[in-house]
N, C-alpha and C positions, 0 to 999 in steps of 0.2 A: 190325464193331459194336464190338468190344473196342478196335480201333485207334483209333476215333474218340473213344472215352471217354478213352483215354490222352493223346490230342493236346489235348483239351479241358481235362483236368487240368494239362497242362503250361502251356498258355496262360494258365490262371487263375493258377497259381503265379508266373509270370513278372510277370503283372500286379500280383501282391500285392507281390513284391519291388520292383518299380519304384515302386509307391506308397510303400513304405517308405522307399526311398532318398530320393524327393522330399521326404517329410516330414521325414526326418533332415536333409537339405540345408536346408530351410527354418528348423529349429530352431537349426541351426548359425549360420546367417546372422543370425538374431534375437539369439541369445546374444552373437555378436561384436558386434553392433550396441549391444546393452546394455552389453557391457564398455567400448566406446569411449565411450558416453555417461558411463559411471561415471567413467572417467578424466578426461573433460572436466570433470565436476563437480568432481572433485577439484582440478583446476587452477584452476577458477574459484571455488573455495570461499574463497580468501583465507588459508587456512591453510597457511603456508609449510612446516611441519613435515610435512604430508601431501601436498604437490603431487608429482605423478609427471610427470616430465618425458621420460621414454623407459622403455621395456621392452627387455630383452635375454633372449630365449627366455622370455618371459613373467615374467621377473624385474624388478620395478620399479626404476628409477633415481629417487630423490628429489632435489628441489631443495636439501634441506640438505646432501645429498653433494657437490653441485657447489658450493655456496657455501662450504662449509668449506676447499676448496682455493683459493679466491680471496678470502677474507674481507677481506684487508687492501686489495686492489684495490677491492673493493666499498665499504669504508669510506671510502677516499681519494675514491671518486666522491661519496659522500654528504657528505664534507667539503667537497669542491669546490662542490657545489650549495649548501650552508650558506653559504659564502663568497660566492658570487654573490647569494644572497638577501640576506645581510647588507649587502653593499654597495648593492644596489638599495633595501633599506629605509632605510638611512642617508641616500640621496639624497632618497628620498621624505620622510622626516621632516624633513630640512633644509628642503625646499621648503615643507612645510606650516607649520613653524615661522616661516620668513621671511614668509610671507603674513599671519601674525598677530602681527607685531612691533608693529604699530600699536596693539594693544589695550594696556590698562594693566597687565595681568598677563601674565606669560609662560605659554604653554600647558603643561599638565602632559603629559610624555611617559613612557610605560612600554613598554619593549621586552620582548616575550614570546617572540621567537624564540630558541630554544635550539640548541646544537650537538647533532649526531647522537650516539646512544649507541655508546660505543666498544667494541669487541671486547676480551676479557680473555685474557691469556696468562700461562701458568706460566713464570717464569724461574727456572732451578736455583739453589740456594745457591751462593755465591761467596766466596772469600777476598780479594776486591779490597778496597782502602781504601774506607772510608765517610766521606763529609763530612756531619759533623752528628751527631745523636744516633743511635748504633746501634739503639736501642729505638724510634725514631720510629714513629708509627702509619701514615705515609703514605711509602712508599719510591719513590724516583724513580730509574729506570734509564735512563741517556742514552747513545744510540749516536751517536758524533759523529767528525769528522775535524778535525785541527789545521789543514788547508788549506781548510776549507770557510768561505766568507764567511757563510753562513747560521748555522753554528755559533758564529762569532765574534759575529754579532749577537745571538746567543741569550744571551750571557754576562751583560749588565745585566739581562735579564729573570729569569735564575736567581737573581742577587743580590737582586732585588726579592722573589722568592718567599722566599728564606732570611730576609730582613727581616720579611716579613709573616707567615710561618708559624712561624718559630723552631724550637723543639724538636719540632714536630709532623711535621716532614719531614726526611729525609736523602737523599743522593745517591750513587750508584754510577756510575762512569764506564766506558763500553765503546768500544773503539777499533774504528772502522769507516772507515778511510781509503779513498776511492773509487779505482777503478782508474786514473782520469785525474789523481789527485792525485799528482803526481811527488815530492813531499817529504813526503807524509802519513805513510808508514810510518816514515821516519827520525825525524820529529818525535815519533810516539807512542812509539817505542823511547827516544828521549832523556827523555820524560816518565816511562817506567817506570824509567829509570836513576836519575831524581831520586827516585822513591818508595823507593828503596833507603834513603835517609836520612830518610825522612818528609816529604819536601818536594814531594810530587806536585801538591798544589793550588797552592801558590805558583808552582810551575815552570809549571803549565797556565795559570795567569792571565797570566804573562809572555809565553807563546807566543802566546795569543790576543790580546795587546795589539798584535801586527803580524804578521798572517799572510803578509805579503809578504816577511818576512825569515826564512825557515826554511832555515838552513844551518848547518854545523859551527861556524862562528865565533860565530853568536849562541847556539847551544846551550851553548857554553863560557862566554860572557859571562854567561848568566843563572846557569849553574852557580856561577860565580865570586860573583855578588851574593848567592846564597843560601848561600855558605860550603861548598860541597861539594868533597870532594877531588878535585882536578883530574885526578890520574893514574888513579884508578880509574873516574872518570866518562868520561875519555876512551877508556879500554879498553871500557868498556860500549857507548858509541855506536859505536866503530869495528867492534866484532865483532857488532853487532846482537844483543845478549845476550838480549833478550827476544822475538825472533821466534816463539817457540813461543806465548807469551801472546797475541801478535797474531793467530796462525792460529787460536787457540782462540775468541777473539772473533768472527773472521770466520766460523767454523764454527757458532757460536750464531747469528749474524745470519742465515746461510742457512737454517738449521733453522727460524727463526722467519719466514722469508720476507721478510726486510728488503731494501731496495734503496738509495735515496738517503737522505742524512742532511740534518737531524737527526731522529732518532726517540726520543721520550720516553715511557716507560711510567710510569703513575701507578698503582702498586699493580697493575701487570700490564696496565692499561687503555692500549691503543695510541693515541698521539696522533703525528702526523707534521707535520713543516714547522717552521720557525721561527716559533713562535707569540708572542703577547704574555703578559706575567705574568697578565693577566686571563683570557686564554684557557685557559691550564693551570690556573689558579686554579679555573675552573668545574669541572673533573674533580677537582681536590683537595677542593674543597668537597662535591661529591657523595660522595666517600669519607669525609669526616668526617662527614656527615649519616648515611651508612649505618652508621657505627660508633657513633652516637649523641653525637658530640662537637660543640662549637661551631665556627662558622666566622667569619672576619674579617667585622666589620661594614662596611657600606657607608654608613651614616649619617654625615651631616656634623659629626662630632665629633673632637675631639682630646683624648687623656688627657694632662693636664698633670703631675699628681702623684698618689701614692697614700700613705696613712698606715694601715698594718696594725696592728690592736690586738687585744688579747684581753680580752674577748670579740670576736668577729668584728662583733657589732652596732655596736661603737664605731669601727669603720674607716671611713675617709672617703677620697673620691677627688674631685679637681677635674677638671672637664670643661669644655672650651671649644666652644661652638656655633659652628661656622665660617660659618653663615649670617649671624649678627649680631655675632659675635666676642665675646658674653657669656660670663663665667667663673662657673661655679656649682659649689659643694661638695655633694656628695651622700653619703648614708649607705646602708648595706646595705638592700635593700628599697625604696629610694625610687623614685618614678616621674620619668622625666626630663622636663623642660619643652621639649619639642620640638614644633614645628609644621611641617607639610608646606608646600611652596610654594602649595598651594591653600587654606592656612589651617585645615587639619584637625589637631587634636591627636593625636599619635602615641602608640601604646600600647607604650612602651618602659619596662621596669623594671631597675634595677641589681640583680643577683641575688647577686653575689660581688665582693669587692674583694681582689686579690692584689697582691703587691710590684711585678710588672712589668706586669699587666694587669688589666682588669675584665671580669666576665662580664654579659651583657645578655640580657633576654628581649624580643625585637623581636617583638610580635604572635605569639607562640608559637614563633619560631625562635630557638635559642640561638646567641649571637654573642659574640665578644670584640673587645677593643680594647686595643692595646698602648700603652705609654708612648711618647709622641711620634708615635704613628701617627695618620693622618688623611689626608683626602683632599687631595691636592696637585694645583695647577695645573701644566702643562708649563712648564719654564724657557724663557726666550726671552732672547737677547742681541742688542742692536742697536749697529750702529756707523754713524756718519755721515762722509761724505766730508769731507776738509778744505776750507775755504773761504778766500777771499781775505781775510776779516775778520780784524781782530786778535784775538788770544786774550786773555781776561780771566784774568790770573795769579792772581786771588783765588778763582777757582772751586775748590771742594773737589775733590780727586782721590781722596777716600776714597769707597769704595762705599757706597751707602745701605743701610739694613737690608732693604729690598725687593729690591735687587739681590742682596745676600748670600743672602737666602732662595731666590731663583730659581736661584742657581748652586748651592746645596745640594741643590735638587731635580733638578738635571740627573743623569741616570744616569751612572754610572761607565763611561767607554769602555774604559779600561785600568787594571789594578790590578797593582802590581809591588813587590817587596821590593828594597831597595838596601843594599849593604854601606856602613856609615859609614865604614870606613877607606878604601874606594874613592873615596867622595864627598870626603873630607877631602883626599885626594891631588890630585884633579883640581881642586878649588876652589882650590889654591894657584896656579893658572894661570887664575883666573877673568877677569883683563884680556884674556888672549888669547882666551878662550871668549866674552867680550862682544863682541868684533869681529865676530861673526857675526850680531849683531842690527843691522837697518837700519830706519829711520823708514818708515812706510806712509803712503798717502794718507789712510787713515781716521784718525779721532781720537775720543777719549772726553772729554766735558766739557772741551773746548777744547785738548787735547794729543794729539800723534800717537801711535798705536800702533807697536809694533815687530814685526817679522817676522824669521824665521831664514833665513839664506842659506848655501849651500855647506857644508852639515853632513852630507851623505849619507855620507861616509866618516869623520866624526868619531865615535870611539868613546863620547865622553861623551854626546852628543846622541842617538846610535843606541841606547845602553843606555836612556836615557829614553823611547824610543819616538818621538822627534821626528824631523820631516822638513823638508827645505827648503821654504820658503813658508808654514810654520806661523806664524800670528800668535798669540803668547803673549799672552792678554788679562789674566789675573790669577795671581798666586801667593800661596796662602793668603789669599785674599779681598783682596788688594792689587793695585791696577791696575798694570801694567807698560806704561810709556811712556817717551818720549825723556828726560823730566825725571828720571825715577827707575825704577830696575830692581830690584824687591825679590826677584827669583828668588833671588839669591845668599844672602840672609838666610834665605829660606824653606827652601832646601836644608839649612841647619843645624839645622832642626828634625827631630824624630822622625817627624812626619806631615806630608806634603806634598801639596797639591792644585793642580794647574794646571789653568787653563781655557784651551784653545786653540781657534782658529778654523782649520779646514782645508777648503778648498775650499767655503767659505761655510756650513760646517756646525760647530756648537759642540761640542767633545770635552771630557771631563773625565778627568783622569789623577790617580790616587791612588796615592802611594807610602808605604811605611813603611821606616824604617831599622833596621838591626840591626847590632850589632858584629860 
């Protein structure tokens, strides 16, 4: 009887344990499911800062941890998506506008698509040369290579930014020659050698004027034009004197996670690729707005002149409306007589007049307009093939004011400094140099244009950055043709501008002479 009671107690105990284990198992399963649901809710919540993408021993791995290691690649992806959308939008808008061309008034188009928000990086302080005002509120940090065609095409855009923003921006250059750029490091070292004499920016402009001629001979030619000491400069380039600085820039680029060039940081905001001045300007404007400063206006205006007086209320400014070409004088506090294309009066007030610019309140947005700044149309140059008809010798061979204006608007392709002594020496042989010009089949206003031949080994033309086959259209706004070649007179001036046609594209070369 006692044994039966013990067995019954044992059986009951075992049953209780089994029920307890089963209940515990069910609770654990429920708890596990709740955790999975909780994690899924986190992922689906849309809050990227709280997204859990994995767990390791119950420790969460957040989306932000993953994104931080690839944020440049993620931004590049967003930028590519923006570029695709922008191109598709431009096509769609152009199609819509074309469909409505039959209407009496042009359709009003307002683009609302904006670039993606750029990630911001901290760049350490540097003792590198600064181009522009050292105290500028927006600092541009450019990583580039002298053998990069993208970096070369970027130079006119940077000059446009310098003109547009003036003392508001400055530029620091970092060397990042690509592994496949055979001459990139040597060119970067040569530029740093030139920096010893404070000629870095002039030397840099000369290098970018022809990235296909990066060699020791050209490094020395540029140094000679800038008046650098030939002996010390030769030693500097031959011994790769600044390899340590190149390595330092390379290490910084790797630390930031940079790859291809160009990369331009705008107060630390990362932008990649050879962008337009307007593309970079978007991020510069965002920084100016963040700092409470005015941005360049996009209104169809040109500031012709300013007269600053004391008190400021007596100051005046003359502005030209580019839509109807009317010229109006305004005083401090005046509202501008501007009408949109839809016939709506614009709420624009002149808030301040300075010697070199005016400040505007454009419907609540603070803007500025610099002297001679205004919306320009792209420059165009046309040439017509020669015909069998006789030429009219009475046709004017001087460029019209409209032609001069279009040429002035053409972005500078190459900018170089020339030695006056060197020029004077070579111009003594101008008859021999002139033999490299030959008439082309193209003509302007009834006269044949001239192209250069067999100059690839000629020191004079190589220094100017010219190539065989170049058609020299104008020298200091004077047409170059078979009847007259004003190139030689232009080279006697302190400032020279050449307009050249190369492989169907117009190029502008700006030179300044120095003793």
